[in-house]
C-alpha positions as a Markdown table, in Angstrom:
| # | Residue | x | y | z |
|---|---|---|---|---|
| 1 | Met | 80.6 | 111.0 | 120.0 |
| 2 | Asn | 81.3 | 111.5 | 123.7 |
| 3 | Thr | 79.0 | 112.8 | 126.4 |
| 4 | Asp | 80.5 | 116.3 | 126.3 |
| 5 | Arg | 79.3 | 116.7 | 122.8 |
| 6 | Val | 75.8 | 115.4 | 123.6 |
| 7 | Glu | 75.5 | 117.5 | 126.7 |
| 8 | Gly | 76.8 | 120.6 | 124.8 |
| 9 | Lys | 74.1 | 120.2 | 122.2 |
| 10 | Phe | 71.5 | 119.7 | 124.9 |
| 11 | Asp | 72.7 | 122.8 | 126.8 |
| 12 | Gln | 72.5 | 124.9 | 123.5 |
| 13 | Val | 69.0 | 123.8 | 122.8 |
| 14 | Ala | 67.9 | 124.4 | 126.4 |
| 15 | Gly | 69.6 | 127.8 | 126.3 |
| 16 | Lys | 67.9 | 128.7 | 123.1 |
| 17 | Ile | 64.5 | 127.8 | 124.6 |
| 18 | Lys | 65.3 | 129.7 | 127.8 |
| 19 | Gln | 66.3 | 132.8 | 125.7 |
| 20 | Ser | 63.1 | 132.6 | 123.7 |
| 21 | Val | 60.9 | 132.3 | 126.7 |
| 22 | Gly | 62.7 | 135.1 | 128.5 |
| 23 | Glu | 62.4 | 137.4 | 125.5 |
| 24 | Ala | 58.7 | 136.4 | 125.0 |
| 25 | Val | 57.8 | 137.3 | 128.6 |
| 26 | Gly | 60.1 | 140.3 | 128.8 |
| 27 | Asn | 62.5 | 138.7 | 131.4 |
| 28 | Asn | 66.0 | 139.8 | 130.4 |
| 29 | Arg | 67.6 | 137.8 | 133.2 |
| 30 | Leu | 66.1 | 134.6 | 131.8 |
| 31 | Ala | 67.0 | 135.5 | 128.2 |
| 32 | Asn | 70.6 | 136.3 | 129.3 |
| 33 | Ser | 70.8 | 133.1 | 131.2 |
| 34 | Gly | 69.7 | 131.3 | 128.1 |
| 35 | Val | 72.4 | 132.9 | 126.0 |
| 36 | Ala | 75.0 | 131.9 | 128.7 |
| 37 | Asp | 73.7 | 128.3 | 128.5 |
| 38 | Gln | 74.2 | 128.4 | 124.8 |
| 39 | Val | 77.7 | 129.6 | 125.1 |
| 40 | Lys | 78.5 | 127.0 | 127.8 |
| 41 | Gly | 76.9 | 124.3 | 125.5 |
| 42 | Ala | 78.9 | 125.4 | 122.5 |
| 43 | Ala | 82.1 | 125.3 | 124.6 |
| 44 | Lys | 81.3 | 121.9 | 126.0 |
| 45 | Glu | 80.4 | 120.5 | 122.5 |
| 46 | Thr | 83.7 | 121.9 | 121.1 |
| 47 | Trp | 85.6 | 120.3 | 124.0 |
| 48 | Gly | 84.0 | 117.0 | 123.3 |
| 49 | Lys | 84.9 | 117.3 | 119.6 |
| 50 | Thr | 88.5 | 118.1 | 120.6 |
| 51 | Lys | 88.7 | 115.0 | 122.8 |
| 52 | Asp | 87.2 | 112.9 | 119.9 |
| 53 | Thr | 89.7 | 114.3 | 117.5 |
| 54 | Ala | 92.7 | 113.8 | 119.9 |
| 55 | Ala | 91.6 | 110.2 | 120.4 |
| 56 | Ala | 91.3 | 109.5 | 116.7 |
| 57 | Val | 94.7 | 111.1 | 116.0 |
| 58 | His | 96.2 | 109.0 | 118.9 |
| 59 | Asp | 94.7 | 105.8 | 117.5 |
| 60 | Asp | 95.9 | 106.6 | 114.0 |
| 61 | Thr | 99.4 | 107.4 | 115.2 |
| 62 | Asn | 99.6 | 104.1 | 117.1 |
| 63 | Val | 98.5 | 102.1 | 114.1 |
| 64 | Arg | 101.1 | 103.8 | 111.9 |
| 65 | Ala | 103.8 | 103.4 | 114.5 |
| 66 | Arg | 103.0 | 99.7 | 114.8 |
| 67 | Ala | 103.1 | 99.3 | 111.0 |
| 68 | Glu | 106.4 | 101.2 | 110.8 |
| 69 | Gly | 107.8 | 99.1 | 113.6 |
| 70 | Glu | 106.8 | 95.9 | 111.9 |
| 71 | Asp | 108.3 | 97.1 | 108.6 |
| 72 | Leu | 111.6 | 98.0 | 110.3 |
| 73 | Lys | 111.7 | 94.6 | 112.0 |
| 74 | Ala | 111.1 | 92.8 | 108.7 |
| 75 | Arg | 113.8 | 94.9 | 107.0 |
| 76 | Ser | 116.3 | 94.3 | 109.9 |
| 77 | Glu | 115.6 | 90.6 | 109.7 |
| 78 | Asp | 116.3 | 90.6 | 105.9 |
| 79 | Thr | 119.5 | 92.5 | 106.5 |
| 80 | Ala | 120.6 | 90.1 | 109.2 |
| 81 | His | 119.9 | 87.1 | 106.9 |
| 82 | Asn | 121.8 | 88.7 | 104.0 |
| 83 | Val | 124.8 | 89.5 | 106.3 |
| 84 | Arg | 124.8 | 85.9 | 107.6 |
| 85 | Glu | 124.7 | 84.6 | 104.0 |
| 86 | Lys | 127.6 | 86.8 | 103.0 |
| 87 | Ile | 129.7 | 85.7 | 106.0 |
| 88 | Ala | 128.9 | 82.0 | 105.3 |
| 89 | Thr | 129.8 | 82.4 | 101.6 |
| 90 | Thr | 133.0 | 84.3 | 102.4 |
| 91 | Ala | 134.0 | 81.6 | 104.9 |
| 92 | Gln | 133.3 | 78.9 | 102.2 |
| 93 | Asn | 135.4 | 80.8 | 99.7 |
| 94 | Val | 138.3 | 81.2 | 102.1 |
| 95 | Lys | 138.2 | 77.5 | 102.9 |
| 96 | Asn | 138.2 | 76.6 | 99.2 |
| 97 | Asn | 141.1 | 79.0 | 98.5 |
| 98 | Val | 143.1 | 77.7 | 101.4 |
| 99 | Asn | 142.4 | 74.1 | 100.4 |
| 100 | Ala | 143.5 | 74.9 | 96.8 |
| 101 | Lys | 146.7 | 76.4 | 98.1 |
| 102 | Leu | 147.3 | 73.4 | 100.3 |
| 103 | Asp | 146.7 | 71.1 | 97.4 |
| 104 | Asp | 149.2 | 73.1 | 95.3 |
| 105 | Ile | 151.8 | 72.9 | 98.1 |
| 106 | Lys | 151.3 | 69.2 | 98.5 |
| 107 | Arg | 151.5 | 68.6 | 94.7 |
| 108 | Asp | 154.6 | 70.7 | 94.4 |
| 109 | His | 156.2 | 68.9 | 97.4 |
| 110 | Asn | 155.5 | 65.5 | 95.8 |
| 111 | Arg | 157.4 | 66.3 | 92.6 |
């Protein structure tokens, strides 16, 4: 809870007291001023709640973005590893096939 919310609640209570006193003594100006303080307090409290909500949403969004970023990084690292393994396996297969062909050529040549 931020200071705007606390001040808003205080202004509303003070305004309600001011209104009650004004009405009790027949002072419309004081009663009206109390109502204005209540409105001001309600607006200030709402503004404070808005700021708290925005901060909470911002924090939650940052946490989610970091988690998604870490997930994407892990998946890209897995993909890179798999691609490297496929390349290495393909290179080994090509080498084995070429060596087998060379052995066939050498064997055919020696006959």
